[in-house]
Structures are given as C-alpha cells and as structure tokens.
N, C-alpha and C positions, 0 to 999 in steps of 0.2 A: 299706764297701768296704775300708777300712784293716784292719778286723778280719779280713776274709776273706784279705787278703794275708798278714797275720801267721799265720793258721791254716795256710795252704798252705806257708808257710816252715817252720813247726814240725812239720808233719804227718809228714815222714819220721822225725823223732826221737821221736814219740809212740808208745807201745805200742798194738797193735790193740785190746786190751781197754779201754784208757782212751778211745780215740777213739770206739769204738762205744758205750761206756757214756755218754759225754757226749752223743752223738747221740740215744740212746734217752731219756735224761733230758729233753733239749730237746724231742724229738718228742712226748713224753707231754703236756707243757705246751701245745705248739702245737696238738695235736689237739683239746684242749678249747677253746682260744681261738678257733680257726678252724672250729669245727664247722658254722657256718652257710654256709661256702663251700668246704669240703673234705669228701669227694671231689667234691661237686657244688656249683658256683657257679651259682645260678639265672640270673644275668645272662649267663653264657657261652653259653646256648642260644639267644640272640636271633639270628634270621636276619639276616645283614648286608645292607646296601643293595646293590642290583644283583645279588644272588645268582641264578644261573641253574639251580641244582639239579645233581644228579649225572648221569653218563652213563646213557643207557638208562632214565631215570626211576627209578634205584635210590633206595632210601629213605635210605641213608647210606653212607659210605665206611669201609672197614676197612683200616688200614695198619699193617704190621708192620716195626719197625726194631730193630736190635741194635747196641749199642756194644761193641766188643771192646777191652778195656782192657789185658790182659796176656797172657802166654804161655799160661796155662791157658785163657783165653777163645779164643785162636787155635786151640788144639788141639780145641776143641769146635765149631768152625764147621761142619765137615762133618757130624757127627751131628745138629746142629740143622737144617741144610739138608735132610737126609734125612727128619727128622721132619715138617717142613713140607710137603715134596713128597708125603709119604704121605697128607696130609690135604688136598692140593690148594691149598696156599698158596705164595706167593713173597714174600720180604722183602728188606730192604736191610740190609747189614752195613757199619757205619762203623768204619774202622780208623785207629789212631794211626800216623802216618807214620814217626816216628823214636822210638818208645817202646822197651819191653823186648823187642819182637819186630819182625820185618820181614815185610811182606806180600809173599810170593813171587808170581811171575808165574803159576805153575801154579794157585795157589788163586784168583787173580783170574779166570783164564781159565775155570776150572771154574764159578765163580759166574755169570759172564756166559753161559756155554754152557747152563746149566740155568735161565736166566731170572731170576736174582737180580740185585740192584743193589749197587753198591759206592759208598760215600761216604767222605769224609775227616773224621776225628775229631780234627783238630788235628795239630800237628807233634809235640808231647809232651803228656803228660797230667799237667801239674804245676800247673795253675790260675793260670798267670802270663801268659796270652795277652794280657790287656788291662791289664796293670800299667803299661806305658809305651807311648806312641805309637810310639817308635822300635823297641821290641821287636815290637809288632804289625806295623809296616811290614815288618820283616825276615821275620817268620814268614808274613805274608800272601803274600810272594813264594814261599816254599816251598810253601804250601798250593796256590797256583795251579799250581805245577809238578806237584804230585801229582794235582791234579784232571785235568790234561792226561794225565799218564802212565798213570793208572788208568782213563781214560775215564769219570770220575765227573762227576755233575752236581750233587751236593749236599754240604753241609757241616753238621756239628754241633760246637759248641764243647765241649771237655772240661768236665766238671763242670757242664754247663748254664749256664755263664756266657754273658752276652749283652750285646752292644753293637751293636744292629742297624744303627745309623748308620755303623758302621765297616766293615761287611761288603761294601759295594759294590765294594771293591777286589779281592775274590776272583774275580769273574766267574762265580760259581756261579749255577745256575738257581734253587736254593732253599736255605734254611737251616732247620734243625730244632732250634734251641737254646732254644726257649721252651716254655711250657706254659700251659694255661688257668688252672689253679690248683694250686699246690704250695707250701704254707708251709714245708715241710721242707727245701727247697733252700737253699744258701748265699745265693743271690740270689733271694729269694722273690717278686719282683714278677711276677705273672701277666698275661697279655694278655687274659684274661677272654672268650675265644671258643673254640668248638669247630669253627671253620671256618678254612680257609686265608685269608690276607690278603696284600696287596701292600705292600712296603716301597719307597716311591718315592725317587728321587734327582733328578738334574737331567734336564731335557729328555726326559721320558717314560721314563727309565731306571729300573731297579729289579730286584727279585727277589721270589720268593714265599716267605712264611714259613709253616711248617707246625708249629704247636705240638703237643706230645704232650698227649693228653687222658685217657689212662688212667694210673693211678699207676705209677711205675717199680717194677720187681720188687724191687730192693734195699731201697727205702723200705718197701715193703709187707711183705715176708717176713723181712728181716733186721733192719731198724730197728724197725718196728712189731710184728714177730713174729706176723703174721696166720697162721692155720693153714688157711685156705681161700681161695678166690678170690671170695667173695661181694661184696667191694668192686668188683672188676673187673666182675662181672656186673651189679651195680646201676648202675654208671656207664655201661656199654655199653648197657643198656636205655634209660637216660635220653638218651644221645646219639642212639640210634636214633629215639626219639620226637621229637627235635628236628631230625632230618635232618642232623646234623653229621658230623664226621670223628672216628672212633675210632682214634686213632693211639697205638700202644703202643711203648714203648722198654724193651727188656730187655737183659740182659748175660749172654752165655754163661759168663762168668767165675764167675757165682754159681749156675749151673744144675748140679744133680747128676744125671748120667745113669745112674750105677750105684752100688749100695751105699748106705750111710748118709750123708746130707749133712753136710759139715763145718760149723764154726761160722758161716761166712760164706756158706753155700749154702742152697738150697731144692730140693725135688724137681722135676725137669723135668715131672713129671706135672701140676703146677699149670698150666704153660703149655699142655700138651697138652689139658687139660680146657677151657681157654678156647677153643681152636680147635674142639673138638667142640661146645661150647656154641653158638658162633655159627653153625656149620653146621646144627645141628639146630633152633635156635630161629628163625633168619632165613633159611631157604633161598630163594634168588632175590631177596632184599631188599637185599643189600649189594653194593657194588662193592669187590672185593678188589684193591687197587691198591698199587703201590709209590710212594714219595714223588715220584720223578721223573715218574711218570705223572700224579700229582695236580697237580704244578706245571705240566706241559704243558697239561693239560686246563683248568686255571684260566686260563692266559694265552690259550688259543685260544677259550674260550667267553665270556670277559669282556672287553669293549672297555676300552681304557685309561681312558676317562673314567668308567667304572662300577666300577672295582676298589675294593674296600673296603680301607681302611688301618686302622692301629691305633696311631697316634701317641698319646703321652700328654702332654696339655697342661693347664697350670693357668692360669686367669684370676684375677688379683688386682685387685680394684677397690673403691674407697671410694665405692660407689654402690649403688642398689637394682637388682638384676638384672632384676626384672620390668618396670621402667620405662626401663631404659637400652638404647636401640636399638643403640648401637655394640657394647657388650659382648655382648649377646644374639646379634647378627648373626654375630660371630666364632665364638662358642661353638656355635651351631646349625649353622653351615657346617661346622665340623670334625666335629661329631657325625654330620652327615648322610652323611659319607663313611666312617664307622665308627670315628673316633678317640674316645678316652676323654678327657673334659673334666671337670675339677674347677673350680668357681667359688667363690672366697672373697670374700664381699661383705657388705654391710650388711643388716640386717633391717628391712623397711618394714612399714607397716600392712597391706599386702595379702598379705604372706607367710604361708603356712599353717603352716610349720614351720621349725625351725632347719636341717634338712637335707631337701632334696628330691632325688630321683633319678628321672630320666626320660630315655629315648632317649640313653643314653651320657653324659648330663650329670648331675653331682652338684653341688648348690648348697649351700655351707656358709655360713650367716649367723652371723657371729661377734660382731656388735655392733649394738645399736639406734642409731637416729639420729633426732633431731627437727631439721627444717630451720629452725631459729630462731636461728642464730648472729648475735647483735647486736654481738659483740665479736670483734676479731681474735684475742684470746687464747683465747676459747672455741673459735673456729674451729680454731686451731692445736692446742689440747689434745686435741680430739676426734680429729683426724687422727693425732696422735702416739700416742694410745691404740690406735687401729686398727692403726697400724704395729707397735706392740709385740705385740699379739695375733696379727696376721697373721704376724709373724716366727716365733713359736712354732708356729703352726698349720701353716704351709706347710713348716716343717722336719719336723714329724711326718708330713705327707702325703707328702713326697718320700722319706722313709725307707721308706715302704710302697709307693709307686707308681713312683718313679724317673722323673721327668718328662723328656721330650725338650726341651720348651720351656715357659718360664714367661712369660706375656704379662701385663705389669703396666700398668694404666691409671691415668694421673694424674687426679685430684689425690689426694695431693700427689706431687711428683716423688720425694721421699724414700722413697716406698713401694717403689721398686726395691730398696732395701737389705734389705727383708724377705726377699728371695730369695737371700741370701748363701750359705746352705747348698746349695740346689740348684745354684747356679753353681759352687761349689767341687766339687760332686759330678759336674759335667759337663753340666748343663742349660744351654741357651742362653736368653738373656733378651731380651725385647722390651719397650721402653718405648713406650707409646701415649699421646701427648700430645693429650688432648682439648682442653685449654685451657692457655694460657700462664699459669703461676702468678703470676709477678711482675705482669703486666698485670691479671689478674683480681683479685688482692688489692688493687692500687692502686685499681681501680674500685669494689671492694666496700666498702673501709674507709677509705682515706685520700684518694683523688682525686689523689695525687701519685705520679709514676713514679720518685721518688728517695727516699732514706732508708735507714736501716739494715735494716729489715725487708725491703724490696724487694731490697736488695743481697744479703742472706742467701739469699733465694729464687732469685736469679740464680746464685749460687754453687752452690746445691743442684742446680739444673737442669743446670749444667755437669758436676758430679760424677756425677749420675745418668746422663747421656748417655754419659759415659766408661765407666761401670760395666757397661752393658748391651752386647749384641752388635748390636742394631739398634734404630733409633728410627723410629716411625711418627708422622706429624704429620697433623692433621685438615684442613689446607688449605695451599695453595701460598704464600700470603703469610706464614704463620707458619713454613713450611719455610725460606723465604729468611731470615727473621729469626733462626731457630735456627742455621742454618748459619753465619751471621755471628758469633754469640756463643757457641755451646755445642756444636754437633754437627758431626762430620766428614761432609761431603756424601756420601761413599762408603757410609755406613751409615745413610742417611736415606731414607725413602719417604713418599709422600703418599697417604693413603686418606681420601677425603671421607666424610661421613656419608651414604653412599648409602642409599636406601630399600630395605629388604628386601622384595622382591615376594612372599615367602612369608607376610608379615604384611600388607603394604600392597597387596594385590590389590584391584581395584575392588569396592566394596561397594554394595549397593542402598540407595537412600534410603527410610527408613521413616517419616519425619516427615510428617504430613499437614496440620498447622495452616497458618495464613496468616502466620506470623511470618517476618521477615527476620533470619536468625540469623547473627551475626558471631562468629567463634571465635578464641580464642588458647589453645593447649595448651603449657605450658612453665613454666620457673621464673619467679618474680615479682621477680627481682633488678632493681635500679635501671637497669642498662644495657639491660634489655629494653624500657624506655620505655613501660610500661603506663599511667603517669599521663598521658602524651601521648595514648595511645589512648583513655582514658576521656574526656579533654577533647574530643577529636575526635568521639567518639561522641555527646556531649551536643549538639554542633552538627548531626551527621548525623541524629539522631532527630527534630529539629524538622521535617525534610522527609520522614522515613520513620518515622512514629509507631509502626508495628508492629514496629520493630526491637528485637532483644535482643542483648546482648553477653555471651557466656559465656566465663569465664576458668577454665581448669583448671590447677592446678599449685601449687607451694610453693617453698621454698628462699629466700625473701626476708627472713627474720627478721621484724622489725616492719613490713616493707614492705607485707605483706598488710593490716595494720591501717590503714596510711596510705592505701592505695588504696581501702579500704572507706569511710574517712572522706571521701575526695575524691568518690567516687560519691554518697554521701549529701548532701554539700554542693551537688552539682550537681542534686540531685533525681532521681537515677537508681536509687534503691533497688530498684524493681520491674523495671528493665530491664537492670541490670548484675548478673549472677549469678556469684558466686564458688564454685568447686567445688574439692575436694581433688584431688590428682593421681590418675590412674587407671593400671592396668597397660597396658603397651604394646599388648597384643592388643586392647584396647577403643578405642584412639585412632582407628583407621580408621573405625569405625562412627560415632564422634562427628563426625569430619570429613565423612563422606559425607552427614550430615544438616545441614551448614552451607551457607550461601549465599555466605559470604565469609570468607577467612582473612586475618588481619592479622599483620604482623611489624614492630613499630614501634621497633626498636632505635635507640639513640642513636649517631650517627656520631662524637661527640666523646668516646667512652669505649671501654671494652673491646669493646663490641659492634660497633665499626667494622670489626674484623678477625675476629670470631668467626662462623664459618659457621653458618647457621641450617638445621638439619635440617627445621624446620617447613615451609619453602617447598616442599621436595621431597615432603613428606608430603601437603600440600594438593594439589599437582599430581597425585599418584598417584590421588586420588579425583575429579579433574576439578573441583576447587574453585578459583575465581580468587583471586589473591593480591594484596593491597596491601601494599607493603613500603617502608620508608625506604631512601633511597639511601645505603647504606654502601659503604665501599671494597671489602669482601669480596663483597657481593651484586652490585655493579656489575661485579666481575671475572668472576663466573660466569654471571650472568643478563642477558638483554636485555629491552628494552621489549616484545618480542613474547610473552614468557612471564610477566612480572611487571609490575604497574602501580606505578611508583615515585612517591614524594613526597619533598619536602625533609625530611630528618631533623630532629627536634626541633620541627617546625612543625605544631601541632595543626590549624590552619585548612587547611593544605595536605593533611593527612591526611584530614580530613573531605571536602574537595573530591574527592580521589582515590576515596574510598569511594563518594561519590555518583555519580561518573562510571561506576563499575563497576555500581552498582545500577540506574542509569537507562538505560545504553547497552547494549542487548541484543547488538549486534554486537561491542562491545568485550568483553563478558562471554563470549560464545561463542568469540571468538578466544583469549582467555586460557585458557579451559577446554581447548580443542582443543590448542593449542600446549604447554600445561603437561603434559598427558597424554603427548604425544609426547616431550617432554624427559625426563620421569620414566622412560618406557619405555627410552629410549636410555642412561640413566645410572643405572639401578638396580643393586643389588648382584649380581643374577644375571650381569651382564656383567663385573663387576669381581672377583668372589670368587676366581677362579682365580689372580689375582695374589697374593692373600693366602696361598692354599694353597701356591703355589710358594715364597713366602718362608719359610713354616714348614718345608717340605721341604728347602729350601736350608740353613737353619740346623741342621736335624736330621741332615744328612749330613756326617759327618766327611770332610774333604778331605785326601787324601794325593797326593803327586806320583807318579802311577802311569800305566800305559798306559790308553787310553780304555776305559771300561766301556760296553758296548752293551746296549740293551734286550733282554731275553731273550724278548720276545714280539713283538707287532705293531709294525712301524716303517713309516715312509713308504717307499714303493717296494716293498711286498710283505709277505707273511706269512713272517716268519723265525722258525722255532722255536728252542728252546734249543740243540739240537745244532749248528745252523748258526752261531749266535752263538758257542758255545763253540769251534768250530773256528777261527773268525776271531780270537778273542781269543788262543787258545793257539798260533796260528801265529807269534806274536811271541816271540822268544827271551826266556827269563826269567832275569834275573840278580838276585841278592840286593841288590847295591849300587845298583840303579836305583830302589829304593823308599826314599823318605825323606819324613817328614811335613812338611807346610807349616807 
C-alpha cells in the first residue's frame, strides 16, 4: 500500500517511457509467476451458492464497460458508441468527475437517449482516493453528488483500487472496481469469481459488486504487447462454459480509430473483432447487459439470505482443523455463503497434505504437534514456535489476499500478535477465546491460580484483548470474568460451542452386538475427570457385565499412560478401550452407536467453568448423557436433559450410569429432551449472529446520511432507482461527512 502511494506521488514526474518500461519488466515476471491463475483462475468458475442463473435461461452474461481517463478518451466516446450500436451492443461509460475534462450535459443526454449507461470513475484520477479516511470521506460526498446529477447507478475506482468496506457511503447500486484475477494491477488481490456478488453492510444493506473478468485492454495490448485477441477469446469461451459474467473494461483513451496507433494505443479493430466473435460464436446464448441491469437483476432474483458474498477471512488456530468443531464451524459457515477463507493451523495425523483447498477454504498446516506436553516449558515453547511461524506466514498471505477479517483462536492469547501486519494494513481482528489461558495452565501444570507464570498469562490476555477489534468468548461465565479483568464489555460477544447440524445431523445406528457401549470423545487432560469415570465404570460393570467404555482422544501428555495403568489395575483391560482422536466428521457415527455418553469433569478445576461441546454432540444423536454437576453445565442444562452426579464422586457417577441403563423411562426422556434441546440451540439458529459480526467489522463506518438497501426491504420491493432517489433527495454538503 505504501509503495503504491509513493508510486502515484512520483508518477507525474516520471517519463512515460520509464513508467511503461518498468510495468513491462514487472509484467513479464508476473506472467510467468502467475501462469496458473492468469488469464484463467480455475477456482473463479465455481458457481456461487444460491445462484439463480441468468435471465431467459441465457448461458452467460456479456457486459461492456469503458473508463474515460482523459481528454482524448472523452473525444472518442461518440465514435465508440457508434461502433457498438452498429453491432447491436450498449455499454457503460465511466467518467472522471473533476479530471482533465468535464462531462457536459449534452454528452450525458446523448448516452442515455441511445440506451447507454453512465457511471462515476472517481473525482480525480490520481490514485489517492483511499490514502486517508478524511480524504475519502470528502470525496465520497462529491461522488454521491455526481451520482445524483448524472443519473448514475454505479461506481468504479480509478486505477482499480478497492476498499469495498468503504463504499457503502456512496449509495451506489453497484461497484465495479475488482477483478477475478489480474496480477498486473497495483492492488492485485482478486476476488476469484466470474459472478456478481453482494457486499453486505448493516441490517440487510449493501450493494452489488461486479468484477471485470476479461483482461483490460491497456494491460493486454500496451503492457504485454499482445498482437491479437486470442487471450480475450480463450477467457470468454471459458466463462461461457462456466455460465459466468464476461465483463470487459476498456479505455477509449488507448483505442486508435484512424491511422497508425501511437505508442500507448492499439487498433480499435481488436475491440470490434471481439464483438463480432461473440455474435457469431454464441448467437442467442448470451445476455448482453449493462452493469446496472446486472445489479438490478441480481437483487430482484436473489433473496437477501441467499446472496453470495466474497469476504476474505483468515482463521489462525493452534489446533487441528479436522478435529476442531469451533474453527471448522466458522470457516465452513463463511465459505457456504461464498466467502474466501484461509485457515492457518497445525498438522495432525489425519491431515493428508500441508495445504488443502476445498469449497472456498484453503487450509495451511505450518507445524506438526504431538499432544504430549508434560512440561509447561515444552507447552509454551511449541506455542511460541507456532506464533513465530504464523506471523511470517500470515504476513505473506495478507500481502497476496488482503483480508477483511483475521479470526484468531486462542490458545495462546499471544497468537493475536501474529496478525500485526494485517491489522496495520486495515484488517479487523477477532480474538476467539476457547479457553481461559491462566486457568487452563494452572489446572494443567501447577494447580495454583497464582504465581509469575499465571500473572504473565493474565497480562498477555489483557494486551491481546486490547489489540483486537472484537473478542468472542465461549460461554457466559467466562465472559463475565473477562469483562471484569481484561475486555471492554462493548466489544465482547458470547458464542457457545453450538453443534453444527451440517455435521451432527441424526445418524443411523449400525452396531448390532449386545454390548452396552459408554463413550467419551475428547481430550484426556486431568480436568476431564477420566480417572473418576474409569473407577465408576469398574463399579458399573459389575452389574452390567456386557458394558464397554470407549475413550477417543489425546492431549493429556502422560495422562493417557496413567489412565491405561488405572484400567489395568482395576482389571478392565478388555472392557476399557483407548483410541486415538478421530476427525470431526467421524464423531457423529461413533456417538450414534453409543448407549450412553459421559462427561465426568472435575468441578474443583478448570473444568468447572469450561463448557463441554460433548453434551450437545451426544444430544444431537439422541444419546443420553451422564455429566458431573459443574458450575457451567448447571448454568446451561437442567435435569430434564442431562442426568447429573456429584463431581469427583465415582460411586455417584456409577449410580447415575446404572439409573440411565436400567430405567427405560428415564433414558427415553433424556433422549427425547436432549434432541429437542440440540435442535433449538444448534449452529443453524446462531450462525447469522456470527456473519453479522463479520459484516459489521468489515464495514468501515463514516458519519454520513443513512444508506438504504438497494434491493428488497421490508415493506415492499424497492429497486435501485427508488432507493437512489430517496438517498439523493437529501442535500449533499462536503463538510457533513467526517470519519468516525
């Protein structure tokens, strides 16, 4: 960003030959480097969620736009209009409002009268629109004024700069400042789609984004010095095959209509050849539309809840993505609405590769981990190593992708500082506190809630909370505690570990043996109380001899060895089965084949306030749950959905297990009520709150007039023109806009 600002500052002083020489040298290198994604990015052809297709069942859309940069381009508007009319096309012309020419009323009227569209191409063409918030606030007021005066519905930033989160203040129906893939642009982060998408703001507001998908003429013919339009044709054919939007942006400034082209021009016959090509190759297959028409059609045909978005979000987590329900739930929710999600995480034994890409999610596994930390120093060292690697990795990713939001999952809290560069570059940060680090550390290693190490962790927690823009906490008890010691209440939200019904939908029971299977899936750490559960099982099995206790998980260091020794000492080698952890997708099938789920956490430890996802997972499959009465579980669950026992008491646990096993009515009630509870409280009903949070953080707030949804609102179907009239009916004054 800083280099771009320096370039645009120096640009007027640099000779044309030097500027174009540098661009050509750079483009030659970039063309080789990005040959796999330019001119065609294979991922950009994916049909977005909720897509309804084009009008009249057309195969694809063909959209023509032009940016008029200078006087020469202004003089060529009418010849270009005539050429397009001759071939049956209409386009959109984007004009610089206060550049080296002025758009006169006669030209605007002629464009409108002949069916062409007019858009605003910034106030000036100097590359400074997004340099400072105050400057943007002032210029956005002018842009709104010109949108009103010209009867325009769309905007395109000069030089294809883009800050989509800032543009809600314009009141435009659409923006066209992005591209699917173009590594040659000063801001080369593409949106990787050849379809329109929605840029949401607050309370169902937003606008349509229309990326250009065919290479710009100046790049193709002046910078890369192509001598034909083969690249245009190849990309157009590919877009047509994928049913996307072929949106072209050209510049009449560089089109030569007569004589020999100058050094910065190309023959207009190239452009005319493209128009002839599409007419002859795809007769009746394409929708020849202007960008305003595409925006209106998108809004009218796609309900608010089904509009695909294209946020760019990075998930940073010291965890195994495959097994972490919380991280996966967020990532898959964002990807399902069309957002691009990168996940930087650990590599576990079930990971197939260091990099996985699927359904808009790219998973980067940057460090291996064995869950065997027996020392607090080993524990801290591995986390700090991950912090160091993640800092370098996410800096590199942000330079390429420019994230809107970086969502950091503790542990450790210090992982938030890995995102210092994205924050400096404008990304918003979320810290998601899965576990309270000071309390977890004390439970895991010292048993004391005081000491230097715990004090350092509390200080780190407070610093991390101040560094980020929002904090998510995994339960209400911890939220209260964090607000007291570390987090401002105004930037804190609670998101429980709700079950994702996309994974934990009801599964069929496949086990046919006569065993009574008790199940525990999770970590083997001391606060989980598995030693209590094994002792309880030894008593339970005396009355239920066909019972087996299956334990799936890791993360307990030498705890697994100690638990195995305990089972052997109690003579349970054949009936207590230890298994390694499994991917999250396989957990529902394991649960569905169980007869009883147990959650034996210690109430005198970290587990007393740590919300257990396992309870909700058992409920989703209709498996009754026996759980220790901890402060957190007593807060969320009642006796009608969970059968409690006194925490730490193995005899009480054995008795509770026997009651569920032998009382058919009790078991049926727990199964029935548990299912209902899970259905009411699953992620399907809560995910919109998270999406709203991401959209809120991603939308730059300025103190401006209200922005209205350009599409469907409560109270009727209001199209873009109606909204524009309402917004523009308010007088526009430059000094009424100032950033918050």
